C-alpha positions as CSV (number, residue, x, y, z in Angstrom):
1,M,33.2,-10.5,-15.7
2,L,29.7,-10.7,-14.0
3,R,28.7,-12.7,-11.2
4,R,25.1,-13.9,-10.2
5,N,24.4,-13.7,-6.2
6,G,21.1,-14.6,-4.6
7,C,20.5,-12.3,-1.5
8,K,17.6,-12.1,0.6
9,S,15.2,-9.0,0.6
10,G,14.7,-7.0,3.9
11,T,11.3,-7.0,4.4
12,T,9.7,-10.1,2.4
13,G,12.9,-12.8,2.7
14,A,12.1,-13.2,-1.4
15,T,15.3,-14.1,-3.1
16,V,16.5,-11.5,-5.2
17,A,19.2,-12.0,-8.4
18,R,21.8,-9.7,-7.5
19,M,25.0,-9.2,-10.2
20,R,28.3,-8.9,-8.8
21,S,31.2,-7.7,-10.7
22,E,34.8,-9.2,-10.4
23,A,36.3,-5.8,-11.5
24,A,39.4,-4.4,-9.6
25,T,38.8,-0.8,-10.6
26,V,36.0,1.3,-11.2
27,D,37.0,1.8,-14.6
28,E,37.0,-1.8,-15.3
29,Y,33.5,-2.2,-13.9
30,L,32.0,0.5,-16.2
31,A,33.9,-0.9,-18.7
32,A,32.1,-4.2,-18.2
33,L,28.5,-2.7,-18.7
34,P,26.6,-2.5,-21.7
35,P,26.9,1.1,-23.4
36,D,23.6,2.3,-22.0
37,R,24.2,1.3,-18.5
38,R,27.9,2.4,-18.5
39,D,26.6,5.8,-19.8
40,A,23.8,5.9,-16.8
41,L,26.2,4.8,-14.3
42,S,28.4,7.3,-15.4
43,A,26.5,10.0,-15.1
44,V,25.3,9.1,-11.7
45,R,28.8,8.6,-10.4
46,Q,29.9,12.1,-11.6
47,V,27.0,13.4,-9.3
48,I,28.0,11.5,-6.6
49,L,31.4,12.7,-6.9
50,D,30.6,16.4,-7.5
51,N,28.6,16.3,-3.9
52,L,30.5,13.9,-1.8
53,P,31.5,15.0,1.4
54,A,35.3,15.3,2.3
55,G,37.0,11.8,3.6
56,I,34.8,9.4,2.2
57,T,36.8,7.7,-0.6
58,E,35.6,5.6,-3.9
59,T,36.5,2.3,-4.6
60,M,35.2,-1.2,-5.5
61,S,33.9,-3.4,-2.9
62,W,31.3,-5.9,-2.6
63,G,31.3,-6.3,-6.3
64,M,30.1,-2.5,-6.8
65,I,31.3,0.8,-6.8
66,T,31.3,1.9,-3.3
67,Y,31.6,5.4,-1.3
68,E,33.1,4.6,2.1
69,V,34.8,5.9,4.9
70,P,38.4,4.5,5.1
71,L,39.7,2.1,8.3
72,T,42.2,4.6,8.9
73,T,39.4,7.4,9.7
74,C,36.8,4.6,11.4
75,P,38.7,0.9,12.4
76,D,35.9,0.3,14.7
77,T,33.2,-1.2,12.3
78,Y,30.6,-4.3,13.2
79,N,32.5,-6.5,10.3
80,G,35.9,-5.0,10.3
81,Q,35.2,-3.6,6.8
82,P,35.0,0.3,5.9
83,L,31.4,2.1,6.9
84,A,29.8,2.2,3.3
85,Y,28.3,6.0,3.0
86,A,26.8,5.1,-0.6
87,A,27.3,2.5,-3.5
88,L,26.2,2.5,-7.3
89,A,25.7,-0.8,-9.1
90,S,24.3,-2.2,-12.4
91,Q,22.3,-5.4,-10.7
92,K,20.4,-7.6,-13.2
93,N,17.1,-5.7,-13.9
94,Y,17.7,-2.6,-12.9
95,M,20.6,-0.1,-11.6
96,A,21.0,0.7,-8.0
97,V,22.2,4.0,-6.0
98,Y,22.5,2.7,-2.2
99,L,22.4,5.6,0.2
100,S,22.9,4.5,3.3
101,A,23.8,7.4,4.7
102,I,20.5,9.0,4.3
103,Y,18.8,6.0,6.3
104,G,20.6,6.7,9.7
105,S,18.9,9.5,10.2
106,E,14.9,9.9,9.9
107,P,14.7,13.9,8.8
108,V,17.4,13.7,6.2
109,R,15.3,10.3,4.5
110,A,12.3,12.3,5.0
111,R,13.5,15.2,3.1
112,F,14.7,12.6,0.5
113,E,11.6,11.1,-0.3
114,D,9.8,14.5,0.1
115,A,11.9,16.1,-2.6
116,Y,12.3,13.0,-4.6
117,R,8.1,12.8,-5.0
118,A,8.3,16.5,-5.7
119,T,10.1,15.5,-8.9
120,G,6.8,13.5,-10.3
121,K,9.3,10.6,-11.4
122,R,8.5,7.3,-10.1
123,M,10.2,6.5,-6.8
124,D,11.3,2.8,-6.9
125,I,13.2,2.6,-3.4
126,G,14.5,-0.5,-0.9
127,K,15.7,0.2,2.5
128,S,19.0,1.8,1.3
129,C,18.6,1.4,-2.5
130,V,17.1,3.3,-5.1
131,R,16.3,1.5,-8.0
132,F,16.1,2.6,-11.7
133,R,16.5,1.3,-15.4
134,R,17.2,4.2,-17.1
135,L,19.1,7.8,-16.4
136,D,15.6,9.5,-17.0
137,D,13.9,7.5,-14.3
138,L,16.6,9.2,-11.7
139,P,16.2,12.7,-10.6
140,L,20.2,13.2,-10.3
141,D,19.8,16.6,-8.5
142,V,17.9,15.2,-5.8
143,I,20.7,12.3,-5.3
144,G,23.5,14.8,-5.3
145,Q,21.9,16.7,-2.6
146,A,21.3,13.1,-0.9
147,I,24.9,12.5,-0.9
148,A,26.0,16.0,0.1
149,A,23.2,15.8,3.0
150,V,25.2,13.9,5.8
151,P,29.1,15.1,6.0
152,L,31.5,12.7,7.4
153,D,31.0,13.6,11.3
154,A,27.6,13.7,11.2
155,F,27.6,10.4,10.2
156,L,30.5,8.9,12.0
157,A,27.9,10.1,14.9
158,M,25.3,8.2,13.3
159,H,27.4,5.3,13.3
160,D,28.7,5.6,17.1
161,A,25.0,6.1,18.1
162,T,23.9,2.3,16.8
């Protein structure tokens, strides 16, 4: 079951509709989606899993598929929750892949944005999310490179520096 939550946009303060799943597992989450979204998110999920640095785990948190640093690896977080490395979600009007890791490093973020622009695909990004409506809108190779770009030790160093 999906539940609608309001959230604030980071720059404008406008309220944005968000879909939040109550699914306990990734399989339940995907099964609850319409076929086109299930297929798209499954394809992006596979790219993420194929490129995920060692030590990052896949789970359901915050109502979406998340890729996070377990508390056993990094227990000292600002909110007592595992550090989010990336996430994948179906929102009301789009799908999104959240790339927290690339926003901790200006050079990594710039490389990501340059590689994305070079594909010629329309780039619709927020502070840490890449929004897309169809799988064809998303350059999967660039997403895979972004996921692989920041190994766990570098991600933890970025966390410790902030």
